[in-house]
C-alpha positions as CSV (number, residue, x, y, z in Angstrom):
1,M,-36.3,-24.2,-7.8
2,P,-38.1,-25.7,-5.0
3,W,-36.4,-26.9,-1.4
4,Q,-36.7,-29.5,0.8
5,A,-37.0,-29.1,4.2
6,L,-33.9,-30.7,5.1
7,G,-31.8,-28.6,8.2
8,G,-33.4,-26.0,8.4
9,R,-34.5,-24.0,11.9
10,E,-38.1,-25.0,12.9
11,E,-38.8,-20.8,12.8
12,D,-37.7,-20.9,9.4
13,V,-40.4,-23.5,8.6
14,V,-44.0,-22.5,8.3
15,K,-46.4,-26.1,9.4
16,P,-49.5,-25.9,8.2
17,V,-52.5,-27.2,10.5
18,S,-54.1,-30.4,9.3
19,V,-58.1,-30.4,9.7
20,G,-59.7,-31.6,13.2
21,E,-55.9,-30.7,14.4
22,G,-58.1,-28.2,17.2
23,A,-59.9,-30.9,18.2
24,G,-57.8,-32.7,20.6
25,S,-55.4,-31.5,23.2
26,A,-52.5,-31.1,21.1
27,G,-54.0,-28.5,18.8
28,R,-55.0,-26.6,21.8
29,S,-53.4,-23.2,22.7
30,P,-52.8,-22.8,26.2
31,G,-55.3,-21.2,27.9
32,R,-58.3,-21.4,25.8
33,A,-61.0,-23.8,25.7
34,P,-61.6,-25.9,22.6
35,A,-63.3,-23.8,19.8
36,G,-67.3,-24.2,20.4
37,T,-66.9,-24.5,24.4
38,A,-68.0,-22.1,27.1
39,P,-65.1,-22.2,30.1
40,A,-65.6,-23.9,32.9
41,D,-65.5,-21.1,35.1
42,A,-66.1,-17.8,33.8
43,S,-65.0,-15.8,36.3
44,Q,-61.8,-17.6,36.8
45,A,-61.3,-17.1,32.9
46,A,-62.1,-13.3,32.6
47,T,-59.6,-12.9,35.6
48,A,-56.8,-15.2,34.7
49,P,-54.0,-13.8,33.3
50,P,-53.1,-13.7,29.5
51,P,-51.3,-16.9,28.2
52,S,-47.3,-16.1,27.5
53,V,-47.0,-15.8,24.5
54,P,-43.4,-16.3,23.0
55,A,-40.6,-13.1,21.7
56,Q,-41.0,-12.7,18.4
57,A,-38.1,-13.9,17.0
58,G,-38.2,-11.3,13.6
59,P,-37.7,-12.3,9.9
60,P,-35.2,-15.1,9.4
61,R,-31.7,-14.3,9.7
62,H,-30.0,-14.8,5.9
63,A,-25.9,-15.2,5.9
64,E,-25.5,-16.4,2.6
65,T,-26.5,-15.7,-0.6
66,L,-26.0,-19.3,-3.7
67,L,-27.4,-17.9,-7.3
68,V,-28.6,-20.9,-9.0
69,I,-28.0,-20.5,-12.7
70,D,-30.4,-23.0,-14.1
71,A,-32.2,-23.4,-17.5
72,D,-35.2,-25.5,-16.4
73,P,-35.8,-24.5,-11.9
74,A,-38.9,-27.0,-12.5
75,G,-37.7,-29.8,-13.9
76,S,-34.4,-29.9,-12.2
77,P,-34.4,-32.0,-8.9
78,P,-35.0,-30.0,-5.7
79,L,-32.0,-28.7,-3.8
80,P,-31.5,-29.4,-0.2
81,E,-32.8,-26.7,2.5
82,L,-29.0,-25.0,3.6
83,T,-27.9,-23.3,6.9
84,D,-25.0,-21.6,7.4
85,G,-22.3,-22.8,10.3
86,R,-24.3,-20.2,12.8
87,G,-27.7,-21.9,12.0
88,A,-28.7,-18.8,9.6
89,R,-30.8,-20.1,6.6
90,V,-29.2,-19.8,2.9
91,R,-30.8,-17.4,0.7
92,V,-31.0,-19.3,-2.9
93,R,-31.6,-17.1,-6.5
94,T,-32.4,-18.6,-9.6
95,A,-31.7,-17.5,-13.2
96,R,-32.4,-19.2,-16.1
97,N,-29.8,-18.0,-18.2
98,L,-26.7,-15.7,-18.7
99,T,-28.8,-12.4,-19.3
100,E,-30.9,-13.1,-16.1
101,A,-27.2,-14.2,-13.9
102,E,-25.5,-11.3,-14.9
103,R,-28.4,-9.2,-13.4
104,L,-28.1,-10.7,-10.0
105,F,-24.1,-10.3,-9.9
106,S,-24.1,-8.5,-6.7
107,N,-21.7,-8.2,-4.0
108,D,-24.0,-10.0,-1.5
109,V,-24.0,-13.3,-4.0
110,H,-21.7,-15.5,-1.9
111,C,-21.6,-18.4,-4.4
112,I,-22.7,-19.5,-7.6
113,L,-24.3,-22.8,-8.6
114,L,-24.0,-23.4,-12.6
115,D,-25.5,-27.0,-13.8
116,L,-23.1,-28.3,-16.8
117,A,-26.2,-30.9,-17.9
118,Q,-27.8,-27.6,-19.3
119,F,-24.8,-25.4,-20.4
120,D,-21.5,-26.0,-21.9
121,L,-18.1,-24.7,-20.2
122,D,-18.2,-21.5,-22.6
123,L,-21.5,-20.1,-20.1
124,L,-18.9,-21.1,-17.6
125,R,-15.8,-18.9,-19.2
126,E,-18.7,-16.1,-19.7
127,V,-19.6,-16.1,-15.7
128,L,-16.0,-15.9,-14.4
129,R,-15.1,-13.1,-16.9
130,L,-18.7,-11.3,-15.4
131,A,-18.2,-11.8,-12.2
132,P,-14.9,-12.7,-11.0
133,G,-14.9,-11.9,-7.2
134,H,-18.0,-14.6,-6.9
135,A,-16.7,-18.6,-5.8
136,V,-18.4,-20.6,-8.2
137,L,-19.6,-24.7,-7.9
138,V,-20.4,-26.3,-11.1
139,L,-23.0,-29.5,-10.7
140,T,-22.2,-32.4,-12.8
141,G,-23.4,-36.0,-13.6
142,E,-20.3,-39.0,-12.7
143,D,-20.3,-39.9,-16.3
144,D,-19.2,-36.0,-16.8
145,A,-15.8,-36.2,-14.2
146,E,-13.8,-35.3,-16.8
147,R,-15.5,-31.7,-17.9
148,A,-16.0,-31.2,-14.3
149,V,-12.3,-31.1,-13.8
150,E,-11.9,-28.8,-17.2
151,A,-14.3,-26.5,-15.1
152,V,-12.4,-26.3,-12.2
153,R,-9.0,-26.1,-14.7
154,I,-10.7,-23.2,-16.2
155,G,-11.8,-21.3,-12.6
156,A,-14.3,-22.9,-10.8
157,Q,-13.4,-23.5,-7.2
158,D,-14.9,-27.0,-7.2
159,Y,-18.0,-29.5,-8.9
160,L,-20.3,-32.0,-7.2
161,Y,-22.0,-34.7,-8.4
162,R,-25.9,-34.5,-9.2
163,D,-26.7,-37.9,-7.3
164,E,-25.1,-37.6,-4.1
165,L,-25.8,-33.8,-2.9
166,D,-27.3,-33.2,-0.2
167,A,-28.1,-30.6,2.8
168,R,-24.3,-31.2,4.3
169,L,-22.5,-31.4,0.9
170,L,-23.7,-29.0,-0.6
171,G,-23.1,-26.6,2.4
172,R,-20.0,-27.4,3.0
173,A,-19.3,-27.1,-0.6
174,I,-20.8,-23.5,-0.7
175,R,-18.6,-22.5,2.3
176,Y,-15.2,-23.9,1.1
177,A,-15.7,-22.7,-2.4
178,V,-16.1,-19.0,-0.3
179,E,-13.6,-19.3,1.3
180,R,-10.9,-20.7,-1.6
181,K,-12.4,-17.8,-3.2
182,Q,-11.6,-15.3,-0.6
183,A,-8.3,-17.0,0.1
184,D,-7.4,-16.5,-3.5
185,R,-8.3,-13.3,-3.8
186,A,-6.5,-12.3,-1.0
187,Q,-3.3,-14.2,-1.9
188,R,-3.5,-12.4,-5.5
189,Q,-3.6,-9.1,-4.0
190,L,-0.5,-10.1,-2.0
191,T,1.0,-10.5,-5.3
192,E,0.2,-7.5,-6.9
193,S,1.2,-5.5,-3.7
194,R,4.4,-7.1,-3.8
195,L,5.1,-6.7,-7.9
196,R,4.1,-3.3,-7.5
197,A,6.4,-2.7,-4.2
198,Q,9.3,-4.2,-6.3
199,E,8.4,-1.9,-9.7
200,N,8.6,0.8,-7.4
201,A,11.9,-0.3,-5.9
202,R,13.4,-0.4,-9.3
203,L,12.1,2.9,-10.6
204,E,13.1,4.8,-7.5
205,R,16.7,2.8,-7.8
206,G,16.7,4.0,-11.1
207,L,16.4,7.6,-10.1
208,L,19.2,7.5,-7.8
209,P,21.9,9.1,-9.4
210,T,25.2,7.3,-11.1
211,P,28.0,9.6,-11.0
212,L,29.5,11.1,-13.9
213,L,33.2,10.9,-12.9
214,D,34.9,9.3,-15.6
215,G,38.8,10.5,-15.9
216,S,38.3,12.2,-12.6
217,S,41.5,11.4,-9.8
218,L,38.5,12.5,-6.8
219,R,36.8,9.7,-5.0
220,F,32.9,9.5,-4.1
221,A,30.4,8.3,-2.0
222,A,27.2,8.8,-1.2
223,R,24.4,7.4,1.5
224,Y,20.6,8.0,1.2
225,R,17.8,7.6,3.6
226,P,14.3,8.6,3.0
227,G,12.6,9.4,5.7
228,R,9.0,8.1,4.1
229,S,8.0,4.5,5.5
230,R,9.0,1.5,2.9
231,A,10.4,3.7,0.3
232,L,14.0,4.5,-1.3
233,L,13.4,7.9,-2.8
234,G,12.9,11.2,-0.8
235,G,12.3,15.3,-1.2
236,D,16.3,15.3,-0.8
237,F,18.7,14.7,-4.0
238,Y,22.3,14.9,-5.2
239,D,24.3,14.2,-8.1
240,T,27.7,14.7,-9.2
241,V,29.1,15.4,-13.1
242,R,32.7,15.8,-14.6
243,T,32.4,18.5,-17.6
244,S,35.3,18.0,-20.5
245,D,37.3,20.9,-19.1
246,G,37.9,18.4,-16.4
247,T,36.3,20.1,-13.7
248,V,33.8,18.3,-11.1
249,H,30.6,19.6,-10.2
250,A,28.6,18.0,-7.3
251,M,25.1,19.7,-5.7
252,I,23.0,18.1,-3.2
253,G,19.8,19.7,-2.2
254,D,16.2,19.4,-0.7
255,V,12.5,20.0,-1.3
256,C,10.3,20.9,1.7
257,G,8.4,17.7,2.3
258,H,8.6,13.8,2.7
259,G,6.1,12.6,0.4
260,P,5.8,11.5,-3.0
261,D,5.3,14.5,-5.0
262,E,8.2,16.1,-3.2
263,A,10.4,13.1,-4.3
264,A,9.4,13.5,-8.0
265,L,10.2,17.0,-7.7
266,G,13.8,16.4,-6.1
267,V,14.5,14.2,-9.3
268,E,13.3,16.6,-11.9
269,L,15.3,19.4,-10.0
270,R,18.5,17.1,-9.9
271,I,17.9,15.9,-13.7
272,A,17.8,19.8,-14.7
273,W,20.9,20.3,-12.8
274,R,22.5,17.9,-14.6
275,A,21.2,18.9,-17.9
276,L,22.0,22.5,-17.4
277,I,25.8,21.4,-16.1
278,L,26.3,20.0,-19.3
279,A,25.3,22.9,-21.5
280,G,27.4,25.1,-20.2
281,L,25.4,27.1,-17.2
282,C,27.2,27.5,-13.7
283,G,26.6,29.9,-10.6
284,D,23.9,32.3,-10.6
285,R,22.2,31.8,-14.3
286,L,22.0,27.8,-13.3
287,L,20.1,28.4,-9.9
288,A,17.8,31.1,-11.5
289,T,17.0,28.7,-14.5
290,L,16.5,26.0,-11.4
291,Q,14.1,28.2,-9.8
292,Q,12.2,28.2,-12.7
293,V,12.1,24.7,-13.2
294,L,10.9,24.4,-9.5
295,E,7.9,27.4,-10.0
296,H,6.8,25.6,-13.5
297,E,6.8,21.9,-11.8
298,R,5.8,22.5,-8.0
299,R,2.2,21.7,-6.9
300,S,1.5,24.6,-4.5
301,E,3.6,28.1,-4.2
302,E,4.5,26.8,-0.4
303,I,7.0,24.4,-1.6
304,F,10.9,25.5,-1.6
305,A,14.0,23.5,-2.4
306,T,17.2,24.3,-0.5
307,L,20.5,23.7,-2.6
308,C,24.1,23.4,-2.1
309,M,26.7,23.7,-5.4
310,V,30.3,23.0,-5.1
311,D,32.9,23.3,-8.3
312,I,36.2,21.8,-8.0
313,A,38.8,22.7,-10.2
314,P,40.4,20.1,-12.8
315,D,43.6,20.5,-10.1
316,G,41.6,19.9,-7.5
317,R,43.0,22.1,-5.5
318,R,40.3,25.3,-5.3
319,A,36.5,25.2,-5.3
320,G,33.6,27.3,-5.6
321,V,30.4,27.6,-3.7
322,C,26.8,28.3,-4.3
323,L,24.7,28.1,-1.2
324,A,20.8,28.4,-1.7
325,G,19.1,28.5,1.7
326,H,21.5,25.0,2.4
327,P,23.6,24.0,5.3
328,A,27.4,25.0,4.9
329,P,29.6,21.8,3.4
330,L,32.4,20.8,5.9
331,L,36.2,20.5,4.9
332,A,38.4,17.9,6.6
333,R,42.4,18.0,5.8
334,P,45.2,15.7,7.4
335,G,46.0,16.6,10.7
336,T,43.4,19.5,11.4
337,A,39.5,19.2,13.1
338,P,36.6,19.6,10.4
339,R,35.2,23.0,9.4
340,L,32.6,24.3,7.8
341,L,33.3,26.3,4.4
342,P,31.9,30.2,4.8
343,E,28.1,30.5,4.3
344,D,28.3,34.4,4.8
345,A,27.3,34.9,1.0
346,A,24.3,32.1,0.8
347,G,21.4,33.4,-1.0
348,P,17.9,32.6,-0.3
349,A,15.9,29.1,-0.8
350,L,15.0,28.5,-4.8
351,G,11.2,29.4,-5.2
352,L,11.0,31.9,-2.3
353,L,12.3,34.8,-4.0
354,P,11.3,35.6,-7.7
355,R,14.2,37.0,-8.6
356,A,16.6,36.4,-6.1
357,R,20.6,36.1,-7.0
358,W,22.9,33.9,-5.0
359,A,27.1,34.4,-5.1
360,R,29.9,32.0,-5.4
361,T,32.3,32.2,-3.1
362,G,36.0,30.4,-3.7
363,V,37.7,27.9,-1.3
364,E,41.2,26.7,-1.1
365,L,41.2,22.9,-0.5
366,G,45.0,22.0,-0.9
367,G,46.8,18.9,-1.8
368,A,44.6,16.0,0.2
369,W,41.6,16.6,1.8
370,S,37.9,15.7,1.6
371,L,34.7,17.3,1.0
372,M,31.4,16.6,3.1
373,M,27.9,17.8,2.0
374,Y,24.8,17.4,3.5
375,T,21.1,17.9,4.1
376,D,19.4,19.2,7.2
377,G,18.0,15.7,8.3
378,L,21.7,14.6,9.5
379,I,21.9,17.8,11.5
380,E,18.1,18.1,13.3
381,G,18.6,14.6,15.1
382,R,18.4,14.8,18.9
383,V,21.8,14.9,20.9
384,A,19.8,12.6,23.4
385,A,16.6,10.5,23.5
386,D,15.0,12.8,26.2
387,T,15.9,16.2,25.4
388,R,14.7,18.0,22.7
389,E,18.2,19.7,21.8
390,R,19.4,19.1,18.2
391,L,22.6,18.0,17.2
392,G,23.1,20.7,14.7
393,Q,26.4,21.3,12.8
394,E,28.6,21.8,15.2
395,G,27.6,18.7,17.0
396,M,28.1,16.9,13.1
397,L,31.9,18.2,13.2
398,R,32.2,16.5,16.5
399,L,31.0,13.0,15.2
400,V,33.3,13.6,11.7
401,D,36.0,14.5,13.8
402,A,35.9,11.4,15.4
403,A,35.4,9.1,12.8
404,L,38.3,10.4,11.4
405,T,40.0,9.6,14.5
406,S,39.4,6.1,14.2
407,G,40.8,6.0,10.8
408,A,37.1,6.3,8.8
409,E,37.3,7.0,5.4
410,G,34.7,7.2,2.3
411,E,31.7,5.1,2.7
412,R,32.6,4.3,5.7
413,L,33.3,7.3,7.3
414,L,29.5,8.5,6.2
415,D,28.6,5.1,7.7
416,D,29.9,6.1,11.0
417,V,28.5,9.5,11.3
418,L,24.8,8.6,10.6
419,A,24.8,5.3,12.6
420,D,26.4,7.8,15.6
421,A,23.7,10.0,14.5
422,R,20.8,7.6,15.5
423,R,22.5,6.4,17.9
424,L,22.4,9.5,19.6
425,N,18.9,10.8,18.7
426,G,17.1,7.3,19.9
427,E,15.6,6.1,17.1
428,E,15.6,6.6,13.3
429,L,15.8,10.3,12.0
430,A,12.8,11.6,11.4
431,D,14.0,13.3,7.9
432,D,15.0,12.4,4.7
433,V,19.0,12.1,4.9
434,A,21.3,12.3,2.2
435,A,25.1,12.6,2.2
436,L,28.0,12.7,-0.5
437,L,31.5,12.5,0.0
438,L,34.4,13.9,-2.5
439,S,38.1,13.3,-1.2
440,R,41.6,13.8,-2.8
441,G,44.8,12.5,-1.6
C-alpha cells in the first residue's frame, strides 16, 4: 500500500534530485566547484580543510507497527505516512488475506487495520480470535456506520471513516487503540487475579476445620494466622472431634516450612487424623499411621511435622496427652497460675525416626479448667523489638495469666494473648501461629 509523505521527518524521506539541479548554486555541495570547472585557486583548494559532513543519523527508528489487511493493496487509496508521539515513523505491513495476516501476528505488531469494504465481520471475528492481544481498528465508509458499530461491539477498539482519513486522525486512532487494548488487558488481568484470590480464599477457608463437638459441654475457641503474605492457610493445623463414646479428641500440629506445599501437607495430616480418630485409632498407633501418611506425601525427606494430641474423658475431668516434638499444652484452673503439662514422655516429631514410639501421659484436669494448645510461632516472638530474646513458654504463661486476671476467656483470651505477643515483638510474628482453647466449667 503506497504512502504519502505527510508528517514524516526529513531524514526519513529520500528526495530525488532533478535534472540540472547541480548547475545552480542551490545544488552545490559546500566547498566544491561546479562540475567540469577547476578551482579558482588550486593551492587553496589543496590545503583547504575538508567540508564538514553531518553525523550519520543511522537507520530510521521504528516505534510502532501497523498491520493492514487489504485484499487489493494496489487499488486501495493510499494511507498517509504516520509518526508516533516521539517522531518515530510507524512501520506498515500488508496482508491480502487471513492466511498471510496470521503469519504476521507477532508481538512487534501494535495494531491491526481491517477494511470492512473488502471483508465481512466473520473475518474480524477470526482476527480477534487469532490475535487476542492486538489492538484492532476497522475502516469503513460513512454509509456503513451500523456495521462499524457492530465491529466495535464484537471486539474492535475503534472504527474510522475512509473518506476522513488523514495522518493526524489515523495516528491518534492507532495510539488510542493500543492504549485502550493495554488498559483492557490490564483490567482483565486484575479481574482474573481478584477472582483467583477469591477462589483461593474460599478454598483455604473450606480447608480450615469445623470442630465436631455436638453433645459436648466443652467450650471451643481457636485462632489461626499464617505467616505467608496474603494467605489464609499455613503449615500449622488443628482439629477437634467428639467420638460416639463421649471422648473429645483435640490436636494441633506444625509442618516445618511456610510455603503452599507445607500448607497442603498440613491439611492432609489434619484430614487423616480426623479419619483415624473416627475409625477408632488412638495414641501411639494413630501417630505411627500419621507418620506413614507424612512420609508418603512430603516432597523431601527433610520435611517433618510436630504434633500435640489430647483426649479428654467423657466426664471432662481427666485427659491423656501425646507429644511428638511439640510444645506441651497450657492448663489454667481458677485461683491458680497457669502451668504447662508435663512433657517428659514426649516423642520425636513425625518423619524423623522410622520406627518411633510415642507415650501417652495421663493428666487430672479437675472440675473447671481451660486447656490451651498452640504452635511455636507464638512463643518464638521476641520480648522487645530491640532484642533477640524470645518470648518462650514462660513468657507465654505470663501473657495468659495477665489475660485471665483481666477477666478474658474464650476467643477474647486468645485475641489478647496474640495481640500482646505481637506488641512485644514490635511487628507481626514471622511464623505461622495457631492456638486452640478448650474450657469447662
